[in-house]
C-alpha positions in Angstrom: 2.5 55.0 -33.6 0.1 53.0 -31.5 -2.5 52.7 -34.2 -0.1 51.6 -36.9 1.4 49.0 -34.5 -2.1 47.5 -34.0 -3.0 47.6 -37.7 0.2 45.8 -38.6 -0.6 43.1 -36.1 -4.2 42.9 -37.3 -3.1 42.5 -40.9 -0.2 40.1 -40.0 2.0 42.0 -42.4 5.2 41.9 -40.4 6.4 39.9 -37.5 8.8 42.6 -36.3 9.0 46.4 -36.5 12.4 48.1 -36.0 12.6 51.2 -33.9 15.3 53.6 -35.0 17.2 55.7 -32.5 19.2 58.5 -34.1 18.7 62.2 -33.8 15.8 64.6 -33.1 15.9 65.6 -36.8 13.8 62.5 -37.4 10.6 63.0 -35.5 9.8 59.3 -34.8 12.8 58.5 -32.6 11.9 56.7 -29.4 14.7 58.4 -27.5 17.7 60.5 -28.1 21.0 60.7 -26.2 22.2 63.9 -24.5 23.6 66.5 -26.9 26.9 66.7 -25.0 28.3 64.2 -22.6 26.5 60.8 -22.7 27.4 60.3 -19.0 24.9 63.0 -18.0 22.1 60.7 -17.0 19.2 63.2 -16.9 19.7 64.8 -20.3 18.2 62.2 -22.5 15.0 62.9 -24.5 12.2 60.4 -24.7 9.8 60.9 -27.5 6.2 59.9 -28.1 7.0 56.7 -30.0 8.5 55.2 -26.8 5.3 55.7 -24.9 3.4 54.1 -27.7 5.6 51.0 -27.5 4.8 50.7 -23.7 1.1 50.7 -24.4 1.3 48.2 -27.3 3.5 45.9 -25.2 0.9 45.8 -22.4 -1.9 45.4 -24.9 -0.3 42.4 -26.5 0.5 40.8 -23.2 3.0 38.1 -22.5 1.2 34.9 -23.7 2.2 35.3 -27.4 -1.4 34.2 -28.1 -2.8 37.7 -28.8 -5.1 38.2 -31.8 -6.0 41.8 -32.8 -9.6 42.6 -34.0 -10.5 46.0 -35.5 -13.7 47.2 -33.8 -13.7 50.7 -35.3 -16.6 52.4 -37.0 -15.3 53.0 -40.5 -16.9 56.4 -40.6 -15.4 57.7 -37.4 -11.8 58.6 -37.9 -11.3 60.1 -34.4 -12.2 57.0 -32.3 -10.5 53.8 -33.5 -11.0 50.8 -31.3 -9.3 47.4 -31.2 -10.0 44.2 -29.2 -7.3 41.8 -28.2 -8.3 38.1 -28.0 -6.3 35.3 -26.4 -7.4 31.7 -27.0 -10.7 32.9 -28.4 -11.7 35.1 -25.5 -11.4 38.9 -25.3 -8.8 40.1 -22.8 -8.2 43.8 -23.5 -9.5 46.8 -25.5 -7.6 49.7 -26.9 -9.8 52.8 -27.3 -8.6 56.0 -29.0 -9.8 59.6 -28.8 -8.1 61.8 -31.3 -10.1 64.9 -30.7 -7.7 67.7 -29.8 -9.6 69.2 -27.0 -8.4 68.8 -23.4 -11.3 70.9 -22.0 -13.4 67.7 -21.3 -16.2 68.6 -23.7 -15.2 65.9 -26.1 -14.7 63.0 -23.7 -16.7 60.1 -24.9 -17.7 56.9 -23.2 -17.7 53.3 -24.4 -20.2 50.9 -22.9 -19.1 47.2 -22.9 -21.8 44.7 -22.2 -21.9 41.0 -21.2 -19.3 41.0 -18.5 -19.6 38.6 -15.6 -16.8 40.2 -13.7 -17.7 43.2 -11.6 -14.8 45.4 -12.7 -12.5 46.4 -15.5 -9.2 48.2 -15.2 -7.9 51.1 -17.4 -4.6 52.7 -18.0 -4.4 55.9 -20.1 -1.8 57.3 -22.5 -2.5 61.0 -22.1 -1.2 64.4 -23.3 -2.5 67.9 -23.6 -2.5 67.7 -27.4 -2.3 65.1 -30.1 0.9 66.7 -31.4 2.7 66.7 -28.0 6.1 65.1 -28.3 7.4 65.0 -24.7 5.0 66.0 -22.0 3.2 62.7 -22.1 2.1 60.3 -19.4 1.5 56.5 -19.5 -0.6 55.3 -16.6 0.2 58.4 -14.7 4.0 58.1 -15.2 6.3 60.1 -17.4 9.9 60.1 -18.7 10.0 63.9 -18.3 10.4 66.7 -20.8 13.1 67.0 -23.5 16.7 66.8 -22.1 15.4 65.7 -18.7 15.0 61.9 -18.9 17.1 59.2 -17.3 15.4 56.4 -19.0 13.0 55.6 -16.2 9.3 56.2 -15.6 8.7 58.6 -12.7 5.6 59.0 -10.6 3.1 56.6 -9.3 1.5 54.1 -11.7 -2.2 54.8 -12.0 -4.6 52.0 -12.9 -8.2 53.1 -12.8 -10.7 50.6 -11.6 -14.2 50.9 -13.1 -17.1 49.1 -11.5 -19.6 47.4 -13.8 -23.4 47.3 -13.2 -25.7 44.6 -14.6 -22.9 43.3 -16.8 -22.3 46.7 -18.4 -19.0 48.5 -18.0 -18.8 52.2 -19.0 -15.3 53.5 -19.8 -14.5 57.2 -20.3 -12.0 58.0 -23.0 -10.7 61.6 -22.5 -9.7 63.9 -25.3 -7.0 63.4 -26.3 -6.0 60.0 -24.9 -5.8 56.3 -25.5 -7.4 53.9 -23.0 -6.0 50.4 -22.6 -8.8 48.4 -20.9 -8.1 45.2 -19.1 -11.2 43.0 -19.0 -10.1 40.8 -16.1 -7.6 40.9 -13.2 -5.6 38.1 -15.0 -5.3 40.3 -18.1 -4.0 43.1 -15.9 -1.5 40.9 -14.1 -0.3 39.4 -17.4 0.6 42.9 -18.7 2.2 44.2 -15.5 5.7 43.9 -14.3 6.5 41.2 -11.7 7.0 42.5 -8.2 10.6 41.3 -8.2 11.4 42.7 -11.7 14.7 44.5 -12.0 14.0 48.2 -12.4 17.5 49.6 -12.7 20.9 48.1 -13.5 24.2 48.8 -11.7 26.6 51.2 -13.5 29.5 49.2 -14.9 31.7 52.2 -15.9 32.3 55.4 -14.0 33.7 58.5 -15.5 35.2 58.9 -18.9 38.3 57.5 -20.6 39.9 57.1 -24.0 40.8 54.2 -26.4 43.2 54.0 -29.3 43.1 51.6 -32.3 46.0 50.8 -34.6 45.0 52.5 -38.0 46.5 49.6 -39.9 44.5 47.1 -38.0 41.4 49.2 -38.6 42.0 49.3 -42.3 42.0 45.5 -42.7 39.7 44.5 -39.9 36.6 44.2 -42.0 38.2 42.1 -44.7 37.4 44.3 -47.6 40.6 46.2 -48.3 42.9 43.5 -49.4 45.2 43.5 -52.4 43.8 45.1 -55.6 41.2 42.9 -57.2 41.0 40.6 -54.1 38.4 40.2 -51.4 39.8 39.4 -48.0 38.1 37.8 -45.0 38.2 37.9 -41.2 37.3 34.3 -41.1 40.0 31.7 -41.5 37.6 29.2 -43.0 36.4 31.7 -45.6 39.8 33.2 -46.4 40.7 30.3 -48.8 37.4 30.9 -50.6 38.1 34.6 -51.3 39.1 35.3 -54.8 39.0 38.0 -57.4 36.2 40.5 -57.4 33.4 39.5 -59.7 30.6 41.5 -61.2 27.4 40.9 -59.4 24.2 40.7 -61.4 21.0 41.3 -59.4 19.2 38.0 -59.0 15.5 37.5 -59.3 15.3 37.1 -55.6 16.9 40.5 -55.0 14.6 42.2 -57.5 11.6 40.6 -55.9 12.9 41.7 -52.5 13.2 45.3 -53.7 9.7 45.1 -55.0 8.5 43.7 -51.7 10.2 46.6 -49.9 8.3 49.0 -52.1 5.0 47.3 -51.3 5.8 47.3 -47.6 6.6 51.0 -47.6 3.4 51.7 -49.4 1.5 49.7 -46.8 3.2 51.5 -44.0 2.5 54.8 -45.7 -1.2 54.0 -46.0 -1.4 52.8 -42.4 0.2 55.9 -41.2 -2.3 58.0 -43.1 -5.2 56.0 -41.7 -3.9 56.4 -38.1 -2.7 60.0 -38.3 0.7 58.6 -37.5 -0.3 58.4 -33.9 
């Protein structure tokens, strides 16, 4: 999903993208709870979508000034590339290698010229295959395989430092992987967690318990099961405004909204096809 995220930002189609969390039956879930007892902390499953959100969050940074530029060669579907600008200056690059060959034979290099700084910094999203769902690392860290995650990244974070020569920086992009290149130390710092950031939160409830709800309270709690022909309300101010049920005719705004949803789904479908749903 990394490429669709960047394309949506490039086109400025949406300001938000919702991540659904349900079951493994839907392949694009960021994470899935344990199949049995939710109190079992290391039985969660973290999917590939979650790793993509980590990369995109670091690519966009914290300034809320990021602008996305497509640098891809339109004839090369295996190596998309994006630049992130802030206040008119490039700060990061996102380089893809979709070739499904972990042997090293299809590693390619990107040479970036015109740098006054002597170094760039790279973090890789890596897996053994482009279709891998769980055995994935982001900057050398992983959430673990299926039914083995506790919601935390494990391992040492790996940020590769690449020295530049004569203003040219050569970045390898392994197959398959995505390289997030930070073009300055400030860009790297802006995308990294603060040293005093909270990494875990204290458990507020230990063990298991039970709760009961009065069925009659449940029946009327949402304000929609009042007397026949009447609409109730849970708000005292709105209760007096509730009246008989009336037929609702779709408004022009609703119809246009449905049309807009159809267009949006078409756009997302096209973007997914372009990016191989990565």
